[in-house]
C-alpha positions in Angstrom: 7.0 -12.9 -22.6 9.0 -9.6 -22.9 12.0 -8.6 -20.8 10.2 -5.8 -18.9 7.5 -8.2 -17.8 10.1 -10.8 -16.6 12.1 -8.1 -14.8 9.0 -6.5 -13.2 7.5 -9.7 -11.6 10.2 -10.4 -8.9 10.7 -6.7 -8.3 6.9 -6.4 -7.9 6.9 -9.1 -5.2 9.7 -7.5 -3.2 8.1 -4.0 -3.6 4.7 -5.4 -2.5 6.2 -6.8 0.7 8.1 -3.6 1.5 5.0 -1.6 0.6 2.9 -3.5 3.1 5.3 -2.7 5.8 5.5 1.0 4.7 1.7 1.3 4.5 1.3 -0.3 7.9 3.7 2.2 9.5 2.1 5.1 7.6 -1.4 4.1 8.8 -0.3 3.9 12.4 1.1 7.5 12.1 -2.1 8.7 10.5 -4.3 7.0 13.1 -2.3 8.6 15.9 -3.1 12.0 14.4 -6.7 11.3 13.7 -7.7 9.0 16.5 -5.4 10.5 19.2 -4.3 7.0 20.3 -1.7 4.4 19.3 -4.0 1.6 18.2 -6.8 1.7 15.7 -10.0 -0.1 16.7 -10.7 -3.7 15.8 -14.0 -4.3 14.0 -15.0 -6.6 16.9 -14.1 -4.2 19.7 -17.3 -3.8 21.7 -16.0 -0.6 23.3 -15.7 1.2 20.0 -18.4 2.9 18.0 -19.4 2.1 14.5 -18.0 5.5 13.5 -14.6 4.8 14.9 -14.3 1.3 13.4 -15.5 2.4 10.0 -13.3 5.5 10.0 -10.2 3.4 10.8 -11.1 0.9 8.1 -11.6 3.7 5.5 -8.3 5.4 6.4 -6.4 2.1 6.4 -7.8 1.2 2.9 -6.9 4.7 1.6 -3.4 4.6 3.0 -2.7 1.1 1.6 -4.1 2.0 -1.8 -2.0 5.2 -2.0 1.2 3.4 -1.0 0.5 0.6 -3.5 -0.2 3.0 -6.4 2.9 5.0 -5.6 5.1 1.9 -5.5 3.6 0.3 -8.5 4.1 3.5 -10.5 7.7 3.9 -9.3 8.4 0.2 -10.1 7.0 0.5 -13.6 9.1 3.6 -14.3 12.3 2.0 -12.9 11.8 -1.2 -15.1 11.0 1.0 -18.1 14.2 2.9 -17.6 16.3 -0.2 -17.1 14.8 -2.2 -20.0 13.5 0.5 -22.4 9.9 -0.9 -22.1 7.5 -0.1 -19.3 5.3 -3.0 -18.2 1.7 -2.7 -19.3 -1.3 -3.0 -17.0 -1.8 -6.7 -18.0 1.6 -7.8 -16.5 
């Protein structure tokens, strides 16, 4: 196991946790702009339309994927700079 892989694992766990918090906050802000309300609809909310529920789910997925990709990329670059070897996609 190479040094970059060992260094990346604990950092990846921490970044993943922080990323979840960041993505959640970002989604709430996006939903306020798009949905014009504070809370996104739950899938089981009978007072919401299919369109609202599916739009909220799609936006949430997109925001979480974007945040995860950005943080994964930044983490890989940081580990690469610190160790001289960027982690590969199989780490």
